[in-house]
N, C-alpha and C positions, 0 to 999 in steps of 0.2 A: 127761413130766417134768412138777415141780409150779409152779403158777403162783399164790403166795398161795395164796387160798380153794379154788384148783380145781387140779385134773389133767387136764394135756395129752396124751392117748396119738395119740402118730403112726397116720395115716390113708388110706388110700390114695384118689385123685382119684375114683374111683366109686361109693363110699360117700356123696359127695355129690349129694343127689338130683336133680336138675333142671341140673348146675351147665353144661350144655351146651345149654340152650333159657333161660335167663334173658337177655334182651336188656338189658343194666346200663347205659345211656347213665348213668343218673343214678346208678347205683351208682360207675362210675369216678369221676363231677364229687364227690362227694362224698367220695373218695378223695383228690382233687386238693384240696378243701379241707382234710382232716387235714393234708395236706402244707402248710399254713401253718405248721402247729404239731410243724413233725417235730423230732423229738430220738430221741438214740441210736441204735436201727437201722436208723431209719426214713428219719434225716439220708440215709443214703447210698442210700437207695432211691428217695426221692422226684424227683429229677431224671426217672428212666426210668418213674416214672409219670405224671410231668407230658408226658414227652414221645409219651407212647402216649395220652394223651388224645385226639390226632386219629386215631388207630391202626384197626383194625377189631374188631371182638368176639371175632373167630378169633384173631386176631395178640396180642391181649391177653389171651385164655385159653390161648394157646402160651407164653407170657410166665410167666404165672403156675405153669404147670405146670413149666417149667425151671427156675426159680430157686425154688419157694416150696415148704412141704409144708403140707400141712392138719393138723390136730390135735383131735380131737373132745375136748370140752367136757365132763369130767363132775366130780361133788362128791369129794371127798375120799374118799367112801367108792365110788366107783364109777358114779353112778348118771347118764348120762347126757340122760334124759329132764329138762325142768325146764319154765317158767312163763312164757307171753310175754304183757305188757297192753300197752296203748296209751295214749298222753298226742298232745294235741293245742296248738295253741296259739289260745284263744278270740278271739274278735273282738267287740267290745259298742258299741254308740254312747254317747256321754259329752256330758257339760257341763263348765265350768270354774266354773259356779257355780251351786249348790241350787237347785233348783225343785220342786214339789209332786212332777214324776215323776222326777226325777233326784235322789237323794236319800243315796247309797249313798257313802260315800267312798271312795276308793282312798288309800292314804299311801305316803310317802318315809319313811324310818326316821325316828325320832324318836332326837332329840340323843342322849340317855341312852344309845342302840344304835350310836351313830355315835363318840363322844367317844373321843380318844388315850384309853389306860390303862385303860381297861374300867370308867369312874366311870359310875355311876348304876345301877338294878334290875337284876338279871338273877338267873333269868330273868323279863323283861317281863310285863306284865299279859296276862292270858288275854282270849282274844275276848269272852267276859262282862264281863269287868273294862272293857274297853276301851269298851263300850256303855254301861257303866252308872256309873263312876266320874267323878267330876268330876277328880279328877287326872289321870286316863288321857285324858282329853278334853283337858285344858288342853294337855298335853303335845302333842297333837295336833293343837290347834288351826291351827298355821301348815304344817302337813304335807300338807294334801289335796293329790293331784296332780288329779283329776276325779273326776267323781260319777257312777256310773251308776244305772240302776232298780231293777235284781234284787238282791237280796244272794244270793242263792243263784248267780246268775251271778259274782258279785263272790267269791263263795268259792271255785266252778271255776277262775277264774283264778288266785287263790292256790293252789289244790291244785296246778293246771299249771305254776308258777313264771313264768309271762310270759302278754302277751297283748298285742293290740292294743284301740286306742281309737279309732274313730271320731268325734272333736271337733268339734259345731258350732262355727263364728264366728259373729262378729255380723253379717255380712255373708249367714251364710244357706248359706254354702259349710262344707265340712267339711275338715278337718286328719287325718290317719291317723298316728298315735303307737303307740309300742310301749313297754309297760310292762317290763321286763326285772328278772327277781330282784337283791333288793337284799341283806335281809337276814331275818331271822325274828324275833318276839317269845320263842323260846329254848324255846318252850314244844311238850311231844311232840304231834306228831300223832296224832291219831283220827279214823279212817275213819268216815263218818256212813252207807256201807251197814251196816260191821260193828254200830253200833250200833242199829240198825236189827232187823239179824237178832237182834242178842243178846237182843232184848225179843221177839221172834217177833212183829213187827210187819209184816214181808215176807218174802218166801221169794227176792226179787230183789232184791240188794246190789247192782246196776249203777247208774250214772247215771239211765237210763233208768227203772229200779226206783224209785230215789229220788223223781224229777221225781211217778211215777204216787203215789204215797204222799202227797208235799205236796198234789197235785191236790184229793185228797179228806181231807187233815186240815191246810188251811191255818193252823188255831189254835196248829200244835204247829211251826210252821216255826220260830221262835226258840228252842224248847226242843232243838230237830234242829240248829241252827246252834251252838248255845252247848256240844253235845257234843266240838267239836272247839276246844280250846283253842287251837291255833296259828292264827298271823296272819303272813301274809307282806306284805314292804314292798316297794315296789318302787323304780326308779330310771326316769326319763320317755329315752328315745331317738328322736331324728329318724328319720322311717322312709321313706326315699327311693322311688322308683318302681323302681329295680334291688332295694334292699332289701329292697320288699315280696314278690319271688319267692322268698322263702327264708326258714327261719323264723330262730325265735331265735339267739344262739349257744349252744349247749351249753358241759358244763364245761371240755371241751377246748380252748374259745375259738374255735371259728369256728361260721358258720351252721349249722345242722343241715338236711337237704335230707326233703322227706315221702315217704315210705316205703321210704325208704334210710339212716336214723341211728336209733342207737337207745342206749338208756341202759344201764349196766350195772353190776355193782362193779366198781371198777377195781383192788378187790383179788382179781379171779379174771380180767378182761381188761384188760388197759392199754389205753386209751385211744389211738385212732388205728389202732388193729389191724381189719383184714378181718375180718370175722367171715359164711360160710356160714349161713344161718338155715333151718329147716325144720320147718312149724307148720301142720297141717291143724287144723279146726274149724268150727264153727256159724257163724262171723263173717266167714272169710277164709281162703287154702291160699296159704302164702310159700313159695315156694323161691328164693332169693335173695341177692345179695351184699348186704351193709350194714356199716355204719361203725359202732365203736362211739365216739361223740363226746358222750357226756353221762352224770348218774349222777341218782338220786334217794334219798331216804331210805328207800325201801320197798324199792329196785332192792339186794336182798341175796342173795349167794350165787353159786353157781357159773355155772350154769345158768339164766339169771335174764334177760330183757331187756324193755326198756320201748320200745314201737314207736311209731316219732314219725309220726304218721297227716297232719299238715300243719294246715290251718285251716281253717275255712267247716265246714256242715251234716253234710256228707257226713264229712268228717274226725271231728268232734266225736259223731257218733253211732258209726261203728268205735271209735273210742277208748273210747267209757264203756262199749261190749259184750265189746270184746274180753278176752279170759281162758282160753287155752286152751294145751297140752301144745306143748313145743317141742324142739328139739335144736340145738346150734350146733357149727360149725366154727372154730378161728380159722386164719387163712391167713398162714403166718407164713416171713421169710426162711431160706434152707438155711442 
C-alpha cells in the first residue's frame, strides 16, 4: 500500500532480524509516550499498549504478532535500503551575563518573527548579517537567553534543534535548563561538512572531521560558520530532575527516548508508528524497536531516519559519526 512518499509492502515477522532478541523495555516505554498524543488508529490501541507496559517481553511480542502486521518500508521505486544518521541533545556551560570567556549569545526569536500577521522581514537576516549588521543586532539586543563559550558548540546546538544549558548562578551553584526549538530565520540550511568537502578541504565531513579541520585552521572558523546562513532561535524551559532523564519533545509533542526515538519524514511514516530498524555499519549495529516521534529538515524520503542518541559526550560522538545504511519495517494494526 502507498503511504505518502513511501510504499509499504506486507512482510512476515521472520523478516525482522533480531526481533526475538531485543530487550525492548525502553522501546515499549517510548511507545507509551507516543500514546500521550494518540490519534486515529492508535487511539483504540493505546489502552492495551499502556496495560502491557508491565507485561513480560514475550507477552508483548505475542500480542504484537496477534494484532499487528509488519510492513517493509520502500521508496516508491521499490528500494528498501535507506540511510540512518544520528542526532543528540548538546549540554553546554553558560552564563546569563557575557564575559571574556562566555560571549556567544543564544537567542529567543526576534519580534519580527513572532508578530501576528507575519509582519517584518522574511526571510530574516542571515547568520553573517546577524553578526555584522547593526539593524540585526539591535533587533536581538533584548532577546539573549544566555551566553556560551564556543561559537561552534552554539551552532551544533542550533543544528540539533535543542539542548541543555548548565547556567552558573550568582551563588556559585548551577541551574540546568533546556532550550527548545522555537523558530528559524527562515534561511536555507547549509551543511558545514558539505561546504568543506565541496572545496576539497577535508575527506571526512562528519563533526569530528569538521572539528579536526578547525583545530588546524582556526583563522577560517568565521568563514566556515557563515557558510550556513540558517540560525535557530530557542525558547527556555525549566528542566526538572524528572525531565532531565528524557530528551526534548519531538515533533510529535512527546519527550524523546535515547536510542529508541527516531526522526522520520512524516509523509512516509506517520508520527507514533512503531518501527523495526535494522542497520549495521562502522559506528553501531541496530536491531531494535524504535518510535517515529520527530522530524527534521534534512530527514526526507521513505527509508530515512535520524536516530536520537541521547545527551553527553558518547551520544555526541555517535551522532556525529553515524551515517550508514538501514532497513525499516512499520508495525501497524491489522
